[in-house]
N, C-alpha and C positions, 0 to 999 in steps of 0.2 A: 504494499500499501504506500504512496507516494504522500507523504504528509504534507508537502507542498501545496498540492492540489487539494485536498482535504480540508486544509486549512480556510480555501478561499471559499468552500462551504458553510464551514460553520460560521455561527455569529460571535462577536467577540466573547459573549459571556461565557461560550461553551469553552473557547481557547482559556480566557482566564482559570476555569475552574480544570481544566484539563493540566494546565500550569501547574495550580496548586496541587493538585494529584500526584503531578510527577514528583514537586519537591518533597510533599509527605514519603514517596517511597524513596527518596535517596538518602532523608533525613535518619529513616528507618533502616536503610542498610548502613549508614555509618556508626550508626549506635552500636548494630552488630557487628561491626569490624571492630569496632573500639574494645566492647568487650571481648571477643575472641583476643584481640592484642594483648589485653590487661591478665586476661588466664594464660598466654603465652608464655608474656613478660614475667 
């Protein structure tokens, strides 16, 4: 799926929501990595 093409069809509100959920996923992954690093360290 081409994100650039899809974004043209989505309205700005949906794009904002997508951005927020991407950020949440990234934060969760970072927390997970930090916890594992602390265990390993």
